[in-house]
N, CA, C and O atoms as CSV, one atom per row, in Angstrom:
chain,resi,resn,atom,element,x,y,z
A,1,MET,N,N,-18.538,-1.080,2.485
A,1,MET,CA,C,-17.496,-0.707,3.425
A,1,MET,C,C,-16.697,-1.960,3.784
A,1,MET,O,O,-17.268,-2.961,4.217
A,2,PRO,N,N,-15.383,-1.903,3.603
A,2,PRO,CA,C,-14.574,-3.069,3.957
A,2,PRO,C,C,-14.643,-3.372,5.446
A,2,PRO,O,O,-14.950,-2.496,6.255
A,3,GLY,N,N,-14.364,-4.580,5.789
A,3,GLY,CA,C,-14.386,-4.961,7.188
A,3,GLY,C,C,-13.549,-6.196,7.406
A,3,GLY,O,O,-12.963,-6.736,6.468
A,4,GLY,N,N,-13.494,-6.635,8.625
A,4,GLY,CA,C,-12.748,-7.834,8.946
A,4,GLY,C,C,-11.878,-7.609,10.163
A,4,GLY,O,O,-12.003,-6.608,10.868
A,5,GLN,N,N,-11.006,-8.551,10.388
A,5,GLN,CA,C,-10.109,-8.477,11.528
A,5,GLN,C,C,-8.667,-8.528,11.028
A,5,GLN,O,O,-8.375,-9.035,9.945
A,6,VAL,N,N,-7.770,-7.980,11.865
A,6,VAL,CA,C,-6.342,-8.031,11.588
A,6,VAL,C,C,-5.690,-8.782,12.737
A,6,VAL,O,O,-5.938,-8.489,13.906
A,7,TYR,N,N,-4.855,-9.751,12.391
A,7,TYR,CA,C,-4.185,-10.556,13.397
A,7,TYR,C,C,-2.677,-10.422,13.261
A,7,TYR,O,O,-2.136,-10.342,12.158
A,8,LEU,N,N,-2.023,-10.400,14.394
A,8,LEU,CA,C,-0.561,-10.432,14.438
A,8,LEU,C,C,-0.160,-11.830,14.870
A,8,LEU,O,O,-0.564,-12.307,15.931
A,9,ARG,N,N,0.636,-12.481,14.039
A,9,ARG,CA,C,1.081,-13.829,14.349
A,9,ARG,C,C,2.600,-13.826,14.421
A,9,ARG,O,O,3.273,-13.399,13.483
A,10,ASP,N,N,3.142,-14.309,15.551
A,10,ASP,CA,C,4.585,-14.446,15.704
A,10,ASP,C,C,4.889,-15.705,16.497
A,10,ASP,O,O,4.008,-16.540,16.702
A,11,GLU,N,N,6.135,-15.845,16.946
A,11,GLU,CA,C,6.541,-17.077,17.632
A,11,GLU,C,C,5.800,-17.302,18.955
A,11,GLU,O,O,5.791,-18.418,19.476
A,12,THR,N,N,5.181,-16.253,19.498
A,12,THR,CA,C,4.464,-16.409,20.770
A,12,THR,C,C,2.993,-16.758,20.574
A,12,THR,O,O,2.292,-17.071,21.536
A,13,GLY,N,N,2.530,-16.704,19.333
A,13,GLY,CA,C,1.135,-17.033,19.076
A,13,GLY,C,C,0.473,-16.009,18.177
A,13,GLY,O,O,1.121,-15.358,17.358
A,14,GLU,N,N,-0.816,-15.884,18.347
A,14,GLU,CA,C,-1.602,-14.997,17.494
A,14,GLU,C,C,-2.505,-14.141,18.357
A,14,GLU,O,O,-3.106,-14.624,19.317
A,15,LYS,N,N,-2.600,-12.849,18.005
A,15,LYS,CA,C,-3.537,-11.986,18.718
A,15,LYS,C,C,-4.186,-11.023,17.742
A,15,LYS,O,O,-3.575,-10.594,16.763
A,16,GLU,N,N,-5.436,-10.692,18.030
A,16,GLU,CA,C,-6.170,-9.764,17.175
A,16,GLU,C,C,-5.760,-8.341,17.506
A,16,GLU,O,O,-5.660,-7.970,18.676
A,17,LEU,N,N,-5.520,-7.538,16.458
A,17,LEU,CA,C,-5.211,-6.128,16.647
A,17,LEU,C,C,-6.485,-5.318,16.465
A,17,LEU,O,O,-7.240,-5.540,15.518
A,18,LEU,N,N,-6.717,-4.391,17.361
A,18,LEU,CA,C,-7.889,-3.533,17.243
A,18,LEU,C,C,-7.622,-2.482,16.183
A,18,LEU,O,O,-6.568,-1.846,16.183
A,19,THR,N,N,-8.568,-2.301,15.286
A,19,THR,CA,C,-8.418,-1.344,14.198
A,19,THR,C,C,-9.652,-0.466,14.097
A,19,THR,O,O,-10.718,-0.796,14.616
A,20,THR,N,N,-9.484,0.651,13.422
A,20,THR,CA,C,-10.588,1.550,13.134
A,20,THR,C,C,-10.775,1.575,11.627
A,20,THR,O,O,-9.821,1.830,10.891
A,21,LEU,N,N,-11.982,1.316,11.161
A,21,LEU,CA,C,-12.241,1.344,9.726
A,21,LEU,C,C,-12.174,2.770,9.219
A,21,LEU,O,O,-12.802,3.671,9.775
A,22,VAL,N,N,-11.409,2.967,8.162
A,22,VAL,CA,C,-11.242,4.277,7.544
A,22,VAL,C,C,-11.395,4.104,6.038
A,22,VAL,O,O,-10.849,3.162,5.464
A,23,ASP,N,N,-12.121,4.991,5.406
A,23,ASP,CA,C,-12.227,4.973,3.949
A,23,ASP,C,C,-10.954,5.613,3.402
A,23,ASP,O,O,-10.836,6.837,3.364
A,24,LEU,N,N,-10.003,4.779,2.980
A,24,LEU,CA,C,-8.702,5.282,2.547
A,24,LEU,C,C,-8.795,6.125,1.282
A,24,LEU,O,O,-8.015,7.062,1.110
A,25,TYR,N,N,-9.729,5.812,0.401
A,25,TYR,CA,C,-9.902,6.622,-0.804
A,25,TYR,C,C,-10.320,8.039,-0.425
A,25,TYR,O,O,-9.764,9.016,-0.927
A,26,GLU,N,N,-11.298,8.138,0.461
A,26,GLU,CA,C,-11.757,9.450,0.901
A,26,GLU,C,C,-10.627,10.201,1.598
A,26,GLU,O,O,-10.422,11.391,1.357
A,27,ARG,N,N,-9.908,9.512,2.447
A,27,ARG,CA,C,-8.805,10.155,3.177
A,27,ARG,C,C,-7.758,10.719,2.217
A,27,ARG,O,O,-7.274,11.834,2.410
A,28,HIS,N,N,-7.408,9.950,1.183
A,28,HIS,CA,C,-6.409,10.417,0.225
A,28,HIS,C,C,-6.920,11.587,-0.613
A,28,HIS,O,O,-6.165,12.519,-0.893
A,29,ILE,N,N,-8.187,11.553,-1.017
A,29,ILE,CA,C,-8.753,12.652,-1.803
A,29,ILE,C,C,-8.797,13.929,-0.975
A,29,ILE,O,O,-8.419,14.995,-1.461
A,30,VAL,N,N,-9.253,13.836,0.267
A,30,VAL,CA,C,-9.305,15.004,1.151
A,30,VAL,C,C,-7.905,15.561,1.372
A,30,VAL,O,O,-7.697,16.773,1.314
A,31,ASP,N,N,-6.952,14.677,1.625
A,31,ASP,CA,C,-5.571,15.114,1.855
A,31,ASP,C,C,-4.972,15.733,0.595
A,31,ASP,O,O,-4.260,16.734,0.680
A,32,PHE,N,N,-5.251,15.146,-0.583
A,32,PHE,CA,C,-4.743,15.685,-1.843
A,32,PHE,C,C,-5.294,17.088,-2.087
A,32,PHE,O,O,-4.553,17.995,-2.466
A,33,CYS,N,N,-6.594,17.258,-1.867
A,33,CYS,CA,C,-7.215,18.576,-2.053
A,33,CYS,C,C,-6.599,19.606,-1.104
A,33,CYS,O,O,-6.354,20.747,-1.497
A,34,ALA,N,N,-6.352,19.206,0.131
A,34,ALA,CA,C,-5.723,20.120,1.098
A,34,ALA,C,C,-4.303,20.467,0.664
A,34,ALA,O,O,-3.876,21.612,0.813
A,35,ALA,N,N,-3.570,19.498,0.130
A,35,ALA,CA,C,-2.204,19.750,-0.339
A,35,ALA,C,C,-2.211,20.731,-1.504
A,35,ALA,O,O,-1.361,21.620,-1.569
A,36,VAL,N,N,-3.165,20.579,-2.431
A,36,VAL,CA,C,-3.259,21.494,-3.571
A,36,VAL,C,C,-3.641,22.890,-3.097
A,36,VAL,O,O,-3.056,23.884,-3.528
A,37,ALA,N,N,-4.620,22.956,-2.211
A,37,ALA,CA,C,-5.107,24.257,-1.742
A,37,ALA,C,C,-4.088,25.009,-0.895
A,37,ALA,O,O,-4.034,26.238,-0.930
A,38,HIS,N,N,-3.281,24.274,-0.136
A,38,HIS,CA,C,-2.385,24.920,0.816
A,38,HIS,C,C,-0.908,24.696,0.517
A,38,HIS,O,O,-0.046,25.087,1.304
A,39,GLY,N,N,-0.614,24.070,-0.613
A,39,GLY,CA,C,0.776,23.882,-1.010
A,39,GLY,C,C,1.534,22.835,-0.227
A,39,GLY,O,O,2.764,22.873,-0.181
A,40,GLY,N,N,0.833,21.903,0.389
A,40,GLY,CA,C,1.490,20.860,1.168
A,40,GLY,C,C,1.831,19.654,0.321
A,40,GLY,O,O,1.695,19.682,-0.902
A,41,LYS,N,N,2.273,18.599,0.972
A,41,LYS,CA,C,2.616,17.353,0.307
A,41,LYS,C,C,1.521,16.326,0.602
A,41,LYS,O,O,1.153,16.139,1.762
A,42,PRO,N,N,0.992,15.656,-0.435
A,42,PRO,CA,C,-0.054,14.658,-0.200
A,42,PRO,C,C,0.503,13.415,0.497
A,42,PRO,O,O,1.715,13.207,0.549
A,43,LEU,N,N,-0.398,12.601,1.028
A,43,LEU,CA,C,0.007,11.362,1.697
A,43,LEU,C,C,0.771,10.443,0.767
A,43,LEU,O,O,1.737,9.804,1.184
A,44,ALA,N,N,0.353,10.367,-0.485
A,44,ALA,CA,C,1.015,9.510,-1.468
A,44,ALA,C,C,1.425,10.351,-2.662
A,44,ALA,O,O,0.648,11.164,-3.164
A,45,THR,N,N,2.650,10.147,-3.109
A,45,THR,CA,C,3.164,10.873,-4.264
A,45,THR,C,C,2.901,10.085,-5.540
A,45,THR,O,O,2.455,8.939,-5.486
A,46,ALA,N,N,3.174,10.689,-6.670
A,46,ALA,CA,C,3.054,9.976,-7.944
A,46,ALA,C,C,4.007,8.789,-7.964
A,46,ALA,O,O,3.668,7.731,-8.495
A,47,GLN,N,N,5.197,8.956,-7.390
A,47,GLN,CA,C,6.164,7.852,-7.325
A,47,GLN,C,C,5.599,6.704,-6.488
A,47,GLN,O,O,5.786,5.539,-6.840
A,48,ASP,N,N,4.914,7.013,-5.388
A,48,ASP,CA,C,4.273,5.975,-4.575
A,48,ASP,C,C,3.250,5.201,-5.401
A,48,ASP,O,O,3.195,3.973,-5.338
A,49,GLY,N,N,2.450,5.915,-6.168
A,49,GLY,CA,C,1.443,5.270,-7.007
A,49,GLY,C,C,2.079,4.397,-8.069
A,49,GLY,O,O,1.606,3.291,-8.332
A,50,TYR,N,N,3.144,4.881,-8.678
A,50,TYR,CA,C,3.848,4.114,-9.698
A,50,TYR,C,C,4.401,2.819,-9.114
A,50,TYR,O,O,4.244,1.752,-9.707
A,51,ARG,N,N,5.047,2.910,-7.952
A,51,ARG,CA,C,5.642,1.729,-7.327
A,51,ARG,C,C,4.560,0.733,-6.887
A,51,ARG,O,O,4.760,-0.478,-6.975
A,52,SER,N,N,3.426,1.237,-6.420
A,52,SER,CA,C,2.320,0.344,-6.033
A,52,SER,C,C,1.795,-0.414,-7.245
A,52,SER,O,O,1.546,-1.617,-7.169
A,53,LEU,N,N,1.626,0.286,-8.361
A,53,LEU,CA,C,1.168,-0.365,-9.583
A,53,LEU,C,C,2.203,-1.369,-10.076
A,53,LEU,O,O,1.858,-2.472,-10.500
A,54,GLU,N,N,3.470,-0.979,-10.015
A,54,GLU,CA,C,4.542,-1.880,-10.429
A,54,GLU,C,C,4.527,-3.172,-9.592
A,54,GLU,O,O,4.702,-4.265,-10.129
A,55,ALA,N,N,4.317,-3.035,-8.290
A,55,ALA,CA,C,4.263,-4.205,-7.408
A,55,ALA,C,C,3.049,-5.070,-7.722
A,55,ALA,O,O,3.156,-6.296,-7.744
A,56,ALA,N,N,1.895,-4.451,-7.964
A,56,ALA,CA,C,0.684,-5.216,-8.274
A,56,ALA,C,C,0.834,-5.979,-9.590
A,56,ALA,O,O,0.414,-7.131,-9.693
A,57,LEU,N,N,1.423,-5.347,-10.579
A,57,LEU,CA,C,1.622,-6.017,-11.864
A,57,LEU,C,C,2.639,-7.150,-11.742
A,57,LEU,O,O,2.475,-8.201,-12.361
A,58,ALA,N,N,3.686,-6.940,-10.949
A,58,ALA,CA,C,4.673,-8.002,-10.732
A,58,ALA,C,C,4.032,-9.177,-10.007
A,58,ALA,O,O,4.324,-10.333,-10.316
A,59,LEU,N,N,3.165,-8.891,-9.051
A,59,LEU,CA,C,2.456,-9.942,-8.328
A,59,LEU,C,C,1.599,-10.769,-9.280
A,59,LEU,O,O,1.590,-11.998,-9.214
A,60,ARG,N,N,0.884,-10.087,-10.163
A,60,ARG,CA,C,0.043,-10.789,-11.136
A,60,ARG,C,C,0.892,-11.650,-12.070
A,60,ARG,O,O,0.543,-12.795,-12.359
A,61,THR,N,N,2.004,-11.093,-12.536
A,61,THR,CA,C,2.906,-11.840,-13.415
A,61,THR,C,C,3.488,-13.049,-12.700
A,61,THR,O,O,3.560,-14.137,-13.272
A,62,SER,N,N,3.902,-12.863,-11.456
A,62,SER,CA,C,4.470,-13.950,-10.668
A,62,SER,C,C,3.445,-15.056,-10.439
A,62,SER,O,O,3.765,-16.239,-10.546
A,63,ALA,N,N,2.224,-14.668,-10.126
A,63,ALA,CA,C,1.177,-15.671,-9.893
A,63,ALA,C,C,0.885,-16.466,-11.163
A,63,ALA,O,O,0.671,-17.677,-11.106
A,64,ALA,N,N,0.876,-15.790,-12.297
A,64,ALA,CA,C,0.583,-16.471,-13.558
A,64,ALA,C,C,1.727,-17.384,-14.003
A,64,ALA,O,O,1.494,-18.470,-14.534
A,65,SER,N,N,2.960,-16.934,-13.782
A,65,SER,CA,C,4.121,-17.698,-14.248
A,65,SER,C,C,4.677,-18.645,-13.199
A,65,SER,O,O,5.471,-19.534,-13.505
A,66,ARG,N,N,4.245,-18.442,-11.944
A,66,ARG,CA,C,4.767,-19.207,-10.810
A,66,ARG,C,C,6.280,-19.057,-10.669
A,66,ARG,O,O,6.977,-19.985,-10.261
A,67,GLU,N,N,6.771,-17.866,-11.017
A,67,GLU,CA,C,8.188,-17.543,-10.890
A,67,GLU,C,C,8.337,-16.242,-10.114
A,67,GLU,O,O,7.420,-15.423,-10.054
A,68,VAL,N,N,9.511,-16.076,-9.524
A,68,VAL,CA,C,9.809,-14.848,-8.786
A,68,VAL,C,C,9.980,-13.706,-9.775
A,68,VAL,O,O,10.670,-13.855,-10.783
A,69,VAL,N,N,9.355,-12.567,-9.493
A,69,VAL,CA,C,9.526,-11.371,-10.296
A,69,VAL,C,C,10.159,-10.320,-9.401
A,69,VAL,O,O,9.562,-9.913,-8.405
A,70,SER,N,N,11.350,-9.879,-9.742
A,70,SER,CA,C,12.087,-8.927,-8.920
A,70,SER,C,C,11.719,-7.490,-9.284
A,70,SER,O,O,11.601,-7.137,-10.458
A,71,LEU,N,N,11.544,-6.681,-8.259
A,71,LEU,CA,C,11.307,-5.254,-8.466
A,71,LEU,C,C,12.582,-4.446,-8.216
A,71,LEU,O,O,12.620,-3.243,-8.471
A,72,LEU,N,N,13.605,-5.103,-7.727
A,72,LEU,CA,C,14.852,-4.398,-7.424
A,72,LEU,C,C,15.626,-4.150,-8.711
A,72,LEU,O,O,15.798,-5.047,-9.537
A,73,ARG,N,N,16.082,-2.926,-8.859
A,73,ARG,CA,C,16.957,-2.584,-9.969
A,73,ARG,C,C,17.933,-1.531,-9.467
A,73,ARG,O,O,17.734,-0.978,-8.386
A,74,GLU,N,N,18.948,-1.253,-10.201
A,74,GLU,CA,C,19.995,-0.350,-9.742
A,74,GLU,C,C,19.419,0.994,-9.324
A,74,GLU,O,O,18.728,1.665,-10.092
A,75,GLY,N,N,19.726,1.371,-8.070
A,75,GLY,CA,C,19.266,2.655,-7.546
A,75,GLY,C,C,17.855,2.674,-7.038
A,75,GLY,O,O,17.390,3.707,-6.558
A,76,VAL,N,N,17.143,1.541,-7.128
A,76,VAL,CA,C,15.743,1.492,-6.708
A,76,VAL,C,C,15.547,0.298,-5.788
A,76,VAL,O,O,16.183,-0.740,-5.970
A,77,GLY,N,N,14.679,0.438,-4.812
A,77,GLY,CA,C,14.402,-0.660,-3.887
A,77,GLY,C,C,15.431,-0.692,-2.775
A,77,GLY,O,O,16.351,0.125,-2.719
A,78,ALA,N,N,15.249,-1.654,-1.899
A,78,ALA,CA,C,16.196,-1.747,-0.784
A,78,ALA,C,C,16.409,-3.186,-0.399
A,78,ALA,O,O,17.174,-3.472,0.522
């Protein structure tokens, strides 16, 4: 089970944010099953998954090359 602390750091200093541990994999599977069973929309779409993978791969490429890797392209990103 993951754990740890989350801190918010800004110009006024640093403070710990109180969090509740949640198994995100379980939450997404339960929500996906409910969406399939009841015709709803899941928490994450296929497009969300694609963009997350794209970002992770760009991060890996950037770390290896030590260069900026842009994810922005025409009509995508903000």
